[in-house]
ROLO-89841 format. One record per residue: residue number from 0; residue in one letter; x, y, z of N, C-alpha, C in turn. Coordinates in Angstrom, 1 decimal, decimal comma. Layout:
% ROLO-89841
+-------+-------+--------+--------+--------+--------+---------+--------+--------+--------+--------+
| numar | kolmi |  neast | nnorth |    nup | caeast | canorth |   caup |  ceast | cnorth |    cup |
+-------+-------+--------+--------+--------+--------+---------+--------+--------+--------+--------+
|   NUM |     A |      X |      Y |      Z |      X |       Y |      Z |      X |      Y |      Z |
...
+-------+-------+--------+--------+--------+--------+---------+--------+--------+--------+--------+
//
This chain:
% ROLO-89841
+-------+-------+--------+--------+--------+--------+---------+--------+--------+--------+--------+
| numar | kolmi |  neast | nnorth |    nup | caeast | canorth |   caup |  ceast | cnorth |    cup |
+-------+-------+--------+--------+--------+--------+---------+--------+--------+--------+--------+
|     0 |     X |    0,8 |   -1,0 |    0,0 |    0,0 |     0,0 |    0,2 |    0,8 |    1,1 |    0,0 |
|     1 |     X |    2,1 |    1,1 |    0,5 |    3,1 |     2,2 |    0,2 |    3,4 |    2,6 |   -1,2 |
|     2 |     X |    3,4 |    3,9 |   -1,5 |    3,7 |     4,3 |   -2,6 |    4,8 |    4,2 |   -3,0 |
|     3 |     X |    5,9 |    4,1 |   -2,4 |    7,4 |     3,3 |   -3,2 |    7,5 |    2,1 |   -3,1 |
|     4 |     X |    6,6 |    1,1 |   -2,4 |    7,0 |    -0,5 |   -2,4 |    7,2 |   -1,1 |   -3,9 |
|     5 |     X |    6,5 |   -0,9 |   -4,9 |    6,5 |    -1,2 |   -6,0 |    7,9 |   -1,1 |   -6,6 |
|     6 |     X |    8,3 |    0,3 |   -6,7 |    9,9 |     0,5 |   -6,8 |   10,7 |   -0,1 |   -6,1 |
|     7 |     X |   10,7 |   -0,1 |   -4,9 |   11,8 |    -0,5 |   -3,9 |   11,7 |   -2,3 |   -4,1 |
|     8 |     X |   10,7 |   -3,0 |   -4,4 |   10,7 |    -4,5 |   -4,6 |   11,7 |   -4,6 |   -5,9 |
|     9 |     X |   11,0 |   -4,0 |   -6,9 |   11,7 |    -3,9 |   -8,3 |   13,2 |   -4,0 |   -7,9 |
|    10 |     X |   14,1 |   -2,7 |   -7,4 |   15,2 |    -2,4 |   -7,2 |   15,9 |   -3,7 |   -6,2 |
|    11 |     X |   15,2 |   -4,2 |   -5,2 |   15,8 |    -5,0 |   -4,1 |   15,7 |   -6,2 |   -4,9 |
|    12 |     X |   15,4 |   -6,5 |   -5,8 |   15,1 |    -8,3 |   -6,4 |   16,2 |   -8,1 |   -8,1 |
|    13 |     X |   16,6 |   -7,2 |   -8,3 |   17,1 |    -6,6 |   -9,5 |   18,7 |   -7,3 |   -9,7 |
|    14 |     X |   19,1 |   -7,6 |   -8,4 |   20,5 |    -7,8 |   -8,6 |   20,9 |   -9,0 |   -7,3 |
|    15 |     X |   22,1 |  -10,0 |   -7,1 |   22,2 |   -10,6 |   -6,4 |   22,5 |   -9,9 |   -5,4 |
|    16 |     X |   22,3 |  -10,7 |   -4,1 |   22,7 |   -10,1 |   -2,6 |   23,9 |  -10,7 |   -1,9 |
|    17 |     X |   24,2 |  -10,2 |   -1,2 |   25,1 |   -10,8 |    0,2 |   24,5 |  -10,8 |    1,3 |
|    18 |     X |   24,0 |  -11,6 |    1,9 |   23,3 |   -12,0 |    3,3 |   24,3 |  -12,4 |    4,1 |
|    19 |     X |   24,3 |  -11,5 |    4,9 |   25,1 |   -12,2 |    6,4 |   24,8 |  -12,0 |    7,7 |
|    20 |     X |   25,1 |  -12,3 |    8,6 |   24,5 |   -12,3 |   10,2 |   25,9 |  -12,0 |   11,0 |
|    21 |     X |   25,6 |  -11,0 |   11,9 |   26,7 |   -10,4 |   12,7 |   26,0 |  -10,6 |   14,2 |
|    22 |     X |   26,8 |  -11,2 |   15,0 |   26,4 |   -11,6 |   16,4 |   27,1 |  -10,8 |   17,4 |
|    23 |     X |   26,9 |  -10,5 |   18,8 |   27,6 |   -10,1 |   19,4 |   26,8 |   -8,8 |   20,3 |
|    24 |     X |   27,6 |   -8,3 |   21,5 |   27,1 |    -7,1 |   21,9 |   26,7 |   -6,2 |   21,0 |
|    25 |     X |   25,6 |   -5,5 |   21,3 |   25,2 |    -4,4 |   20,5 |   25,5 |   -4,5 |   18,9 |
|    26 |     X |   25,3 |   -5,9 |   18,5 |   25,4 |    -6,3 |   17,1 |   24,7 |   -5,3 |   16,2 |
|    27 |     X |   23,3 |   -5,1 |   16,3 |   22,3 |    -4,5 |   15,4 |   22,7 |   -3,2 |   15,7 |
|    28 |     X |   23,0 |   -2,2 |   16,9 |   23,4 |    -1,0 |   16,8 |   24,7 |   -0,8 |   15,8 |
|    29 |     X |   25,7 |   -1,6 |   16,4 |   27,2 |    -1,5 |   15,5 |   27,0 |   -1,3 |   14,3 |
|    30 |     X |   26,1 |   -2,6 |   13,6 |   26,0 |    -2,6 |   12,2 |   25,4 |   -1,3 |   11,7 |
|    31 |     X |   24,4 |   -0,9 |   12,2 |   23,7 |     0,4 |   12,0 |   24,3 |    1,6 |   11,7 |
|    32 |     X |   25,4 |    1,7 |   12,6 |   26,2 |     2,8 |   12,6 |   27,1 |    2,7 |   11,2 |
|    33 |     X |   27,5 |    1,3 |   11,0 |   28,5 |     0,8 |    9,9 |   27,8 |    1,5 |    8,6 |
|    34 |     X |   26,3 |    1,4 |    8,7 |   25,6 |     1,4 |    7,2 |   25,4 |    3,0 |    7,0 |
|    35 |     X |   25,2 |    3,4 |    8,4 |   25,1 |     5,1 |    7,8 |   23,5 |    5,7 |    8,0 |
|    36 |     X |   23,1 |    6,6 |    8,1 |   21,7 |     7,2 |    7,9 |   21,0 |    6,4 |    6,5 |
|    37 |     X |   20,0 |    6,1 |    6,7 |   18,8 |     5,5 |    5,8 |   19,0 |    6,4 |    4,1 |
|    38 |     X |   19,0 |    7,8 |    4,6 |   19,3 |     8,3 |    3,3 |   20,8 |    8,7 |    3,2 |
|    39 |     X |   21,3 |    8,3 |    2,1 |   22,9 |     8,6 |    2,2 |   23,1 |    9,8 |    1,8 |
|    40 |     X |   22,8 |   10,8 |    1,3 |   22,8 |    12,4 |    1,6 |   22,9 |   12,8 |    3,1 |
|    41 |     X |   22,4 |   12,4 |    3,9 |   22,6 |    12,2 |    5,6 |   23,3 |   11,6 |    6,1 |
|    42 |     X |   23,8 |   10,5 |    5,6 |   25,0 |     9,5 |    6,0 |   26,2 |   10,3 |    6,4 |
|    43 |     X |   26,8 |    9,9 |    7,7 |   28,3 |    10,4 |    7,6 |   29,4 |    9,7 |    6,6 |
|    44 |     X |   30,0 |   10,5 |    6,2 |   31,4 |    10,0 |    5,4 |   32,2 |    8,6 |    6,1 |
|    45 |     X |   32,0 |    7,8 |    5,0 |   32,8 |     6,6 |    5,4 |   31,8 |    5,4 |    5,7 |
|    46 |     X |   30,5 |    5,6 |    5,8 |   29,6 |     4,8 |    5,9 |   29,2 |    4,1 |    4,6 |
|    47 |     X |   28,9 |    3,1 |    4,5 |   28,5 |     2,3 |    3,4 |   27,3 |    3,1 |    2,9 |
|    48 |     X |   26,4 |    3,7 |    3,3 |   25,4 |     4,3 |    2,3 |   25,9 |    5,5 |    2,0 |
|    49 |     X |   26,4 |    6,4 |    2,7 |   27,2 |     7,3 |    1,8 |   28,3 |    7,3 |    1,0 |
|    50 |     X |   29,0 |    6,1 |    0,9 |   29,8 |     5,8 |    0,1 |   29,6 |    5,4 |   -1,4 |
|    51 |     X |   28,1 |    4,3 |   -1,1 |   27,8 |     3,6 |   -2,0 |   26,4 |    3,7 |   -2,3 |
|    52 |     X |   25,4 |    4,3 |   -1,5 |   23,9 |     4,7 |   -1,9 |   23,8 |    5,6 |   -3,1 |
|    53 |     X |   22,6 |    5,5 |   -3,5 |   22,5 |     6,3 |   -4,7 |   21,2 |    7,3 |   -4,1 |
|    54 |     X |   20,0 |    6,9 |   -3,4 |   19,4 |     7,7 |   -3,0 |   18,5 |    7,2 |   -2,2 |
|    55 |     X |   17,5 |    7,5 |   -1,4 |   16,8 |     7,0 |   -0,4 |   16,2 |    5,4 |   -0,5 |
|    56 |     X |   15,9 |    5,1 |   -1,8 |   15,4 |     3,9 |   -2,1 |   16,8 |    3,1 |   -2,5 |
|    57 |     X |   17,6 |    3,4 |   -3,5 |   18,6 |     2,4 |   -3,5 |   20,0 |    3,2 |   -2,7 |
|    58 |     X |   19,7 |    2,7 |   -1,2 |   20,9 |     3,1 |   -0,5 |   21,6 |    2,1 |   -0,1 |
|    59 |     X |   21,8 |    1,1 |   -1,2 |   23,0 |     0,1 |   -1,1 |   23,3 |   -1,3 |    0,0 |
|    60 |     X |   22,3 |   -0,9 |    1,1 |   22,4 |    -2,0 |    2,3 |   21,3 |   -1,6 |    3,1 |
|    61 |     X |   20,8 |   -3,1 |    3,6 |   19,8 |    -3,1 |    4,6 |   20,1 |   -3,9 |    5,5 |
|    62 |     X |   19,7 |   -3,2 |    7,2 |   20,2 |    -3,8 |    8,1 |   18,6 |   -4,0 |    8,8 |
|    63 |     X |   18,8 |   -4,9 |    9,7 |   17,6 |    -4,8 |   11,0 |   17,6 |   -3,7 |   11,5 |
|    64 |     X |   16,5 |   -3,2 |   12,3 |   16,5 |    -2,3 |   13,3 |   16,4 |   -2,4 |   14,5 |
|    65 |     X |   16,4 |   -3,8 |   14,8 |   16,1 |    -4,7 |   16,2 |   16,5 |   -5,7 |   16,3 |
|    66 |     X |   16,7 |   -6,4 |   17,3 |   16,9 |    -7,7 |   17,5 |   15,9 |   -8,7 |   17,1 |
|    67 |     X |   14,7 |   -8,2 |   17,5 |   13,4 |    -9,0 |   17,1 |   13,4 |   -8,8 |   15,6 |
|    68 |     X |   13,6 |   -8,1 |   14,9 |   13,3 |    -7,8 |   13,4 |   14,6 |   -8,6 |   13,0 |
|    69 |     X |   15,7 |   -8,3 |   13,4 |   16,7 |    -9,4 |   12,7 |   16,4 |  -11,1 |   12,8 |
|    70 |     X |   15,8 |  -11,8 |   14,0 |   15,3 |   -12,7 |   13,9 |   14,2 |  -12,9 |   12,8 |
|    71 |     X |   13,5 |  -12,5 |   12,6 |   12,4 |   -12,6 |   11,4 |   13,3 |  -12,6 |   10,2 |
|    72 |     X |   14,1 |  -11,5 |   10,0 |   14,8 |   -11,4 |    8,7 |   15,9 |  -12,5 |    8,5 |
|    73 |     X |   16,6 |  -12,9 |    9,2 |   17,4 |   -14,0 |    9,2 |   17,1 |  -15,1 |    8,7 |
|    74 |     X |   15,8 |  -15,4 |    9,3 |   14,8 |   -16,6 |    8,7 |   14,5 |  -16,8 |    7,3 |
|    75 |     X |   14,5 |  -15,4 |    6,7 |   14,3 |   -15,5 |    5,2 |   15,6 |  -16,2 |    4,5 |
|    76 |     X |   16,6 |  -15,8 |    5,0 |   17,6 |   -16,3 |    4,4 |   18,1 |  -17,3 |    4,6 |
|    77 |     X |   18,5 |  -17,7 |    6,1 |   19,4 |   -18,9 |    6,4 |   18,2 |  -19,8 |    7,5 |
|    78 |     X |   18,6 |  -20,9 |    7,9 |   18,0 |   -22,4 |    8,7 |   19,1 |  -22,3 |    9,8 |
|    79 |     X |   18,9 |  -22,9 |   10,7 |   19,7 |   -23,4 |   11,9 |   21,3 |  -23,7 |   11,4 |
|    80 |     X |   20,9 |  -25,0 |   10,6 |   22,3 |   -25,5 |   10,1 |   23,0 |  -25,0 |    8,9 |
|    81 |     X |   22,7 |  -23,8 |    8,8 |   23,9 |   -22,8 |    8,0 |   24,9 |  -22,3 |    8,6 |
|    82 |     X |   24,5 |  -22,3 |   10,3 |   25,0 |   -21,6 |   11,3 |   26,2 |  -22,4 |   11,8 |
|    83 |     X |   27,5 |  -22,1 |   12,2 |   28,6 |   -23,1 |   12,8 |   28,7 |  -22,1 |   14,3 |
|    84 |     X |   28,5 |  -23,5 |   15,4 |   28,1 |   -22,8 |   16,5 |   29,7 |  -23,2 |   17,2 |
|    85 |     X |   30,2 |  -22,3 |   18,0 |   31,5 |   -22,8 |   18,8 |   31,1 |  -23,6 |   20,2 |
+-------+-------+--------+--------+--------+--------+---------+--------+--------+--------+--------+
//
């Protein structure tokens, strides 16, 4: 129902992706700081979105915004047997 959804879906399915899972204390916050602000124009220099993002919709990277959403999003790409446990 969102006006941008159709274009966003076309973009995010137009190329292969690299999916990764990071874990550890404050993993979500650390990853999001590395990614930068969602809008590349507002992202800090040296972040993924500032260096590689084109615009708000084509911002080069997605990351979960919370541990709860990370659990949901991880399950889209991985199963438990995909992980190595120590």
